[in-house]
N, C-alpha and C positions, 0 to 999 in steps of 0.2 A: 814397428809399433812398440812403444815403451808404455807399459801399463802398471800403475800402482794399485795394489789390491789391499784394502784395509781389513783388519781383524781376521786374518787367517788363523791366528791363535788367540784364545781368550787371555785376559790378564792373569787368570789363575794358572792357565797352562804355561804362560811365559814365566811366571814366578817359579813354577815347578822345574822348568828347564834350567833357569839360572841357578837354582839351588843345587842341581846335580852338576852343572858345569863348573861351579865354584871350586870343586875339589877334583875335577877331571884331570887326566894325565896329558896336559898340553905339551906339544912338541914343535919343533921347527916346521913352519908351514911350507918350506921349499921342497919337502920330500915328495909332494904330489904335483909339483909344477913341471911343465915342460921346460925345455932348455931356455927359450926366450923368457918365459914368465919367471923362471927361477932367478934370473938376473935382476928382476925388478921387485920381487916379492920379499917382504920383511914383516912377518907376523907369526902368530902361533896357530896351531891347528891340532884337532884331535886325530889320533890315528884312526884310520877307517874301520879297523877291526875291533876297537875297544868297545866294551859293553855299553858305555854311556852313549857313544856315537851311534851304535846300532839301534839301541832302544829309542833314543830321541829322533833318529832318522825315520824310524817306522811311524812315530807319532806325527811327524811332519807330513809324511805321505798320506796318512789317514786324514789329516786336516785338509790337505789338498783335494782329497776325494769328496769332501763336503763343500768345497768352494765352487759354486756354479760358475762364477765368472772366470776362475782359473781354468776349469774344464772347457769352457766355451772358447777362451782366448788361446789356450795352448793346444787343445785337441791332443792330449798326450797319448803317445804309443808306448813310450817307456820313460821312466824317471830314474836318473842315476841316484843311488842311495845318498841322501843329503849328508853333507859334510858340515863341520863347524869350525869357525875361526875366531880369533881374538886379536884385536889391535890395541896396544897401549904403549906408553913410553916412546912415542915417536914412530911407531910402526906405520908402514905405508905399503902400497902396492902401486908401482909405476904403471904407465900406460902399456897395455898389452892386449892381446886377443886370445880368447880361449881356444884350446885344442879342438880340432874338428871332430875327432873321434876319441871316445873314452872307453876303457875296458872295465866292465863290471867287476868289482873286487871279489865277488864270490863265484859267480857263474862263468866269468870270462867272456861273456857276450859283449859284442861291440855295440856302442850306442853313438849315433850321430848327434852332435850337440846343436840342435836348431835354436834352442832358447836357453838363456842363462837366467838364473833366479837368485835373488838375495832376500832372505827373510830376516828382518831386523829383530833382535832380542833385547837389546839395551835401550833404556829410555834415552831419547836424544838429549835430555837435559843433564844426563849423567856423564857426558863426555863432550869434548871439543874436537873439531875436525872429524875425520872419518866419513866424509861424504863420498858416496859412489858417484863418480863422474863418468858420464856416458857421452861419447862424441857422436853428434848427429848433424848431418849436413855441414853447414859452415860454422856451427857453434857447438855448445856442450850443454848437457843437462846435469845438474848437481842434485843428488837425492839423499835424503836423510829422513827416514820414516819413523813413525811411532813403533814401539815394541809390539810385535805381533803382526805387523803389516809387512808386505813384500813387494818387490818390483820384479816384473817379468820383462825381458828385453832380448832382442836378437843377439845370438852368440857371435854373429859376424861383426859386431861393433867393437871399436877400440874403447877401452874403459880403464879406470884406475880408482884407487882409494886414497884420499888425501891423508896426510899424517895425523894421527891422534895425539893431541898435545895435552889432554887432561882426561883422566878417567879411563874407561875401557869400553871398546865397541865389540860386542859379541853378536855373531850372526850365524845363520845357516846358509849355505850356498849349494847349488846343485844345477843340473842341466836336464833338459827335456828333449827327447826325440819326438817330434810331432807326427801325427798321422798325415799331415800336409806339410811337406818340407818347404814349399815356396811361401815366403813371407807375405807377398802381396795377396795370394789366394787365401791364406789364413786370415788376413785382415778383412777381406771381403766376407768370408764366412762368419767372422765375429760380428761385423756390422749387421749382417742379416739376422743372426741369432738374437742380438740385442733388440732389433726391431720386432722380431717375433715375440719376445718376452713382453715388450711394451704393449703390443697390440693384443696379446692374450689377456692382459689385465683389463683392457678397456672393452674388448669385444667378446671375450669368452672363447672357449676351445672350439666351438662349432661354427664359427664364422667362416663362410666359404673362401673369402680372400685370404684369411689366415691359414687355412688348410692348404691352399694352393701355394702360398709363400713357403710354408713349412716343407711341402713337397719339393719345391725348387731348391731349398737349402740342402735337403738330403740327396737330391740328384747331383748337385755340385760336389758335395762331400764324397759321394760314391765315385764320381769321375776323377777326383783329385787325390783321394786318400791312397796311401800305400800301407798295407797291413802285413 
């Protein structure tokens, strides 16, 4: 499932992010790539431990906590501290797949990358190129979202970023270890949860059928979740 989520950050929050990132200590993005990815990766990235990356990363995680659709779709167990990258002057990232396991930069805990996330920070009118291309089935999906919006997609997919030929594309990217590792099961739970929310608005919290459906959702989550 590839899911686009609008307005994770407000326009004011995005402006604040870009103001701090304008003078941030950008470095070669290949330092955090695996062997295969490093061969295809050509961009700039903030060092994980720099104050700007840490502060803005916490702000991203806080925003994700307020996003009901993210919580429903990802069912996050752990979120890797958000990173930040910048593409300009022809920067690109060739076709690759994300590492299956990431090491937390502070705690050293291992995180399984079930889901990959890109949170767009630049206005799409301010740069050319820079589409996130995700391969699915027999085709591909090209994504370039409004500033403050994000895309959530399986980390098992091949993906790339097309060359930026004008302006700069700034984004946050990170990974999620879900409570439910299996993508198909996670999609079923998401569909049920969306149905529950729709029915709740129409029927109210005390409708017997809604209560029964909610119980089934939690029983499936109880059976499939690993905590």
